[in-house]
DSSP file (Angstrom, degrees, kcal/mol; ACC not computed):
  #  RESIDUE AA STRUCTURE BP1 BP2  ACC     N-H-->O    O-->H-N    N-H-->O    O-->H-N    TCO  KAPPA ALPHA  PHI   PSI    X-CA   Y-CA   Z-CA
    1    1 A M              0   0    0      0, 0.0     2,-0.4     0, 0.0     0, 0.0   0.000 360.0 360.0 360.0 126.0   30.8  -66.7  -37.0
    2    2 A T        -     0   0    0      2,-0.0     2,-0.6     0, 0.0     0, 0.0  -0.905 360.0-151.4-113.6 135.4   32.1  -64.9  -33.9
    3    3 A V        -     0   0    0     -2,-0.4     2,-0.5     2,-0.0     0, 0.0  -0.917  13.1-148.6-105.8 121.3   30.9  -65.4  -30.4
    4    4 A E        -     0   0    0     -2,-0.6     2,-0.5     2,-0.0    -2,-0.0  -0.748  10.9-163.6 -90.5 130.6   31.2  -62.4  -28.1
    5    5 A T        -     0   0    0     -2,-0.5     3,-0.0     3,-0.0    -2,-0.0  -0.939   7.5-146.6-113.4 134.9   31.8  -63.2  -24.5
    6    6 A S        -     0   0    0     -2,-0.5     2,-0.0     1,-0.1    -2,-0.0  -0.746  28.9-102.9 -96.1 146.8   31.3  -60.6  -21.9
    7    7 A P        -     0   0    0      0, 0.0    -1,-0.1     0, 0.0     3,-0.1  -0.334  45.9 -95.1 -65.2 150.3   33.4  -60.5  -18.8
    8    8 A L        -     0   0    0      1,-0.1     2,-0.1    -3,-0.0     3,-0.0  -0.406  44.7-108.2 -64.9 138.2   31.8  -61.9  -15.7
    9    9 A P        -     0   0    0      0, 0.0     2,-0.3     0, 0.0    -1,-0.1  -0.423  35.8-107.3 -68.2 142.8   30.3  -59.1  -13.6
   10   10 A K        -     0   0    0     -2,-0.1     2,-0.4     1,-0.1     0, 0.0  -0.514  29.8-129.5 -70.1 132.1   32.1  -58.4  -10.3
   11   11 A K        -     0   0    0     -2,-0.3     2,-0.3    -3,-0.0    -1,-0.1  -0.699  22.2-125.8 -81.9 131.9   30.3  -59.7   -7.3
   12   12 A K        -     0   0    0     -2,-0.4     3,-0.1     1,-0.1    -1,-0.0  -0.581  22.0-126.6 -77.1 137.2   30.0  -57.0   -4.7
   13   13 A R        -     0   0    0     -2,-0.3     5,-0.1     1,-0.1    -1,-0.1  -0.442  35.5 -89.4 -76.0 155.7   31.2  -58.0   -1.3
   14   14 A P    >   -     0   0    0      0, 0.0     3,-2.0     0, 0.0     4,-0.3  -0.261  42.8-105.4 -60.1 157.4   29.0  -57.6    1.7
   15   15 A F  G >  S+     0   0    0      1,-0.3     3,-1.4     2,-0.2     7,-0.2   0.861 118.9  55.5 -55.2 -41.1   29.2  -54.2    3.4
   16   16 A F  G 3  S+     0   0    0      1,-0.3    -1,-0.3     5,-0.1    -3,-0.0   0.510 107.0  51.3 -76.9  -2.0   31.2  -55.5    6.4
   17   17 A L  G <  S+     0   0    0     -3,-2.0     2,-0.4    49,-0.0    -1,-0.3   0.311  85.4 102.9-112.0   6.7   33.9  -57.0    4.1
   18   18 A R    <>  -     0   0    0     -3,-1.4     4,-1.2    -4,-0.3     5,-0.2  -0.754  63.1-146.3 -92.4 137.3   34.5  -53.8    2.1
   19   19 A R  H  > S+     0   0    0     48,-0.5     4,-2.4    -2,-0.4     5,-0.2   0.935  88.4  53.0 -68.6 -49.0   37.6  -51.9    2.9
   20   20 A G  H  > S+     0   0    0      1,-0.2     4,-1.8     2,-0.2     5,-0.2   0.940 112.5  39.5 -58.3 -57.3   36.5  -48.3    2.3
   21   21 A P  H  > S+     0   0    0      0, 0.0     4,-2.0     0, 0.0    -1,-0.2   0.884 116.5  51.3 -63.7 -36.4   33.3  -48.1    4.4
   22   22 A M  H  X S+     0   0    0     -4,-1.2     4,-2.4     2,-0.2    -2,-0.2   0.855 107.2  52.8 -71.3 -33.1   34.8  -50.2    7.3
   23   23 A E  H  X S+     0   0    0     -4,-2.4     4,-2.4     2,-0.2    -1,-0.2   0.889 109.1  51.1 -65.0 -37.7   37.9  -47.9    7.4
   24   24 A N  H  X S+     0   0    0     -4,-1.8     4,-2.1    -5,-0.2    -2,-0.2   0.903 110.4  48.1 -65.5 -40.4   35.5  -44.9    7.7
   25   25 A I  H  X S+     0   0    0     -4,-2.0     4,-2.2     2,-0.2    -2,-0.2   0.912 111.8  49.9 -65.4 -42.2   33.6  -46.6   10.6
   26   26 A A  H  X S+     0   0    0     -4,-2.4     4,-2.1     1,-0.2    -2,-0.2   0.904 110.6  49.7 -63.3 -40.9   36.9  -47.4   12.3
   27   27 A T  H  X S+     0   0    0     -4,-2.4     4,-2.4     1,-0.2    -1,-0.2   0.890 109.5  51.5 -64.3 -39.3   38.1  -43.8   12.0
   28   28 A A  H  X S+     0   0    0     -4,-2.1     4,-2.6     2,-0.2    -1,-0.2   0.884 108.5  52.0 -64.9 -38.1   34.8  -42.6   13.4
   29   29 A L  H  X S+     0   0    0     -4,-2.2     4,-2.5     2,-0.2    -2,-0.2   0.906 109.5  49.3 -64.0 -41.2   35.2  -45.0   16.4
   30   30 A I  H  X S+     0   0    0     -4,-2.1     4,-2.2     2,-0.2    -2,-0.2   0.929 112.6  47.4 -63.4 -44.6   38.7  -43.6   17.0
   31   31 A A  H  X S+     0   0    0     -4,-2.4     4,-2.5     2,-0.2    -2,-0.2   0.897 111.3  51.3 -63.8 -40.1   37.4  -40.0   16.8
   32   32 A L  H  X S+     0   0    0     -4,-2.6     4,-2.5     1,-0.2    -2,-0.2   0.917 109.8  49.5 -63.5 -42.8   34.5  -40.9   19.1
   33   33 A G  H  X S+     0   0    0     -4,-2.5     4,-1.7     2,-0.2    -1,-0.2   0.886 110.5  51.0 -63.0 -38.2   36.9  -42.4   21.7
   34   34 A F  H  X S+     0   0    0     -4,-2.2     4,-1.5     2,-0.2    -2,-0.2   0.925 111.6  46.6 -63.9 -45.3   39.0  -39.3   21.5
   35   35 A L  H  < S+     0   0    0     -4,-2.5     4,-0.4     1,-0.2    -2,-0.2   0.890 111.1  52.5 -64.8 -38.6   36.0  -37.0   22.1
   36   36 A M  H >< S+     0   0    0     -4,-2.5     3,-0.6     1,-0.2    -1,-0.2   0.853 107.5  53.6 -64.0 -33.8   34.9  -39.2   25.0
   37   37 A L  H 3< S+     0   0    0     -4,-1.7    -1,-0.2     1,-0.2    -2,-0.2   0.859 113.6  39.9 -69.8 -35.7   38.3  -39.0   26.5
   38   38 A F  T 3< S+     0   0    0     -4,-1.5    -1,-0.2    -5,-0.1    -2,-0.2   0.201  87.5 106.1-105.4  16.0   38.4  -35.2   26.5
   39   39 A Q    <   -     0   0    0     -3,-0.6     7,-0.1    -4,-0.4    -4,-0.0  -0.760  54.5-155.2 -93.6 144.6   34.9  -34.3   27.5
   40   40 A P  S    S+     0   0    0      0, 0.0     3,-0.1     0, 0.0    -1,-0.1   0.289  73.9  71.2-100.1  11.3   34.4  -33.0   31.1
   41   41 A F  S    S+     0   0    0      1,-0.2     2,-0.5     2,-0.0    -2,-0.0   0.910  89.3  39.2-100.5 -46.6   30.7  -33.9   31.6
   42   42 A A     >  -     0   0    0      1,-0.1     4,-1.6    -6,-0.1    -1,-0.2  -0.925  50.2-160.9-120.2 123.5   30.1  -37.6   32.0
   43   43 A L  H  > S+     0   0    0     -2,-0.5     4,-2.5     1,-0.2     5,-0.1   0.824  94.0  60.8 -67.2 -31.8   32.3  -40.1   33.9
   44   44 A V  H  > S+     0   0    0      2,-0.2     4,-1.9     1,-0.2    -1,-0.2   0.915 104.5  48.1 -63.1 -42.5   30.8  -43.0   32.1
   45   45 A L  H  > S+     0   0    0      1,-0.2     4,-0.6     2,-0.2    -1,-0.2   0.916 112.5  48.9 -64.0 -41.9   31.9  -41.7   28.7
   46   46 A Y  H >X S+     0   0    0     -4,-1.6     3,-0.8     1,-0.2     4,-0.6   0.891 108.5  54.9 -63.0 -39.0   35.4  -41.1   30.1
   47   47 A T  H 3< S+     0   0    0     -4,-2.5     4,-0.4     1,-0.2     3,-0.3   0.891 114.0  39.0 -62.9 -40.6   35.5  -44.6   31.5
   48   48 A W  H 3X S+     0   0    0     -4,-1.9     4,-2.1     1,-0.2    -1,-0.2   0.415  91.6  92.5 -90.9   1.8   34.7  -46.2   28.2
   49   49 A S  H <X S+     0   0    0     -3,-0.8     4,-2.6    -4,-0.6     5,-0.2   0.909  85.0  48.2 -65.9 -42.6   36.9  -43.9   26.1
   50   50 A L  H  X S+     0   0    0     -4,-0.6     4,-2.6    -3,-0.3    -1,-0.2   0.905 111.5  50.5 -66.0 -39.9   40.0  -46.1   26.1
   51   51 A V  H  > S+     0   0    0     -4,-0.4     4,-2.4     2,-0.2    -1,-0.2   0.907 112.1  48.1 -62.3 -41.4   38.0  -49.2   25.2
   52   52 A T  H  X S+     0   0    0     -4,-2.1     4,-2.4     2,-0.2    -2,-0.2   0.910 111.8  49.3 -66.2 -43.1   36.4  -47.3   22.3
   53   53 A L  H  X S+     0   0    0     -4,-2.6     4,-2.3     1,-0.2    -2,-0.2   0.928 113.4  46.3 -60.7 -45.7   39.8  -46.0   21.1
   54   54 A L  H  X S+     0   0    0     -4,-2.6     4,-2.7     2,-0.2     5,-0.2   0.890 111.5  51.4 -66.7 -39.1   41.4  -49.4   21.2
   55   55 A A  H  X S+     0   0    0     -4,-2.4     4,-2.5    -5,-0.2    -1,-0.2   0.921 112.0  47.0 -63.7 -43.4   38.4  -51.0   19.4
   56   56 A G  H  X S+     0   0    0     -4,-2.4     4,-2.3     2,-0.2    -2,-0.2   0.894 113.5  48.3 -64.9 -39.7   38.6  -48.5   16.7
   57   57 A T  H  X S+     0   0    0     -4,-2.3     4,-2.3     2,-0.2    -2,-0.2   0.930 113.3  46.4 -66.8 -45.4   42.4  -48.9   16.3
   58   58 A L  H  X S+     0   0    0     -4,-2.7     4,-2.3     1,-0.2     5,-0.2   0.911 112.8  50.6 -62.6 -42.7   42.2  -52.6   16.3
   59   59 A M  H  X S+     0   0    0     -4,-2.5     4,-2.8    -5,-0.2     5,-0.2   0.903 109.8  50.4 -62.1 -41.7   39.4  -52.5   13.7
   60   60 A F  H  X S+     0   0    0     -4,-2.3     4,-2.1     2,-0.2    -2,-0.2   0.903 109.8  50.4 -64.3 -40.9   41.4  -50.1   11.5
   61   61 A I  H  < S+     0   0    0     -4,-2.3     4,-0.3     2,-0.2    -2,-0.2   0.927 115.5  42.2 -63.2 -44.7   44.4  -52.4   11.6
   62   62 A V  H >< S+     0   0    0     -4,-2.3     3,-1.3     1,-0.2     4,-0.2   0.933 115.8  48.0 -67.9 -46.0   42.4  -55.5   10.6
   63   63 A V  H >< S+     0   0    0     -4,-2.8     3,-1.8     1,-0.3    -1,-0.2   0.814  99.9  66.3 -68.4 -30.4   40.3  -53.7    8.0
   64   64 A S  T 3< S+     0   0    0     -4,-2.1    -1,-0.3     1,-0.3    -2,-0.2   0.663  95.0  60.1 -67.4 -12.5   43.3  -52.1    6.3
   65   65 A K  T <  S+     0   0    0     -3,-1.3    -1,-0.3    -4,-0.3    -2,-0.2   0.569  82.5 106.1 -87.8 -10.2   44.5  -55.6    5.4
   66   66 A F  S <  S-     0   0    0     -3,-1.8   -48,-0.1    -4,-0.2     2,-0.0  -0.345  81.1-103.3 -65.9 149.1   41.3  -56.2    3.3
   67   67 A P              0   0    0      0, 0.0   -48,-0.5     0, 0.0    -1,-0.1  -0.355 360.0 360.0 -68.8 157.2   41.6  -56.1   -0.5
   68   68 A E              0   0    0    -50,-0.1   -48,-0.1   -49,-0.1    -2,-0.1   0.493 360.0 360.0 -61.7 360.0   40.4  -53.0   -2.3
């Protein structure tokens, strides 16, 4: 008599702990900060562009350390 055991199903991590989607969000933040920096229309966007760029860069550095 043989007992078959199935491997345990992988538990999915919450969205904010997955590497792939969070890297995409960080990249989008960096791109948004870049666009905000080089647009000539709104001073408010220009003012917050560096903060947005830095937040996206910091987020990318942290998220890139997450496991696959």
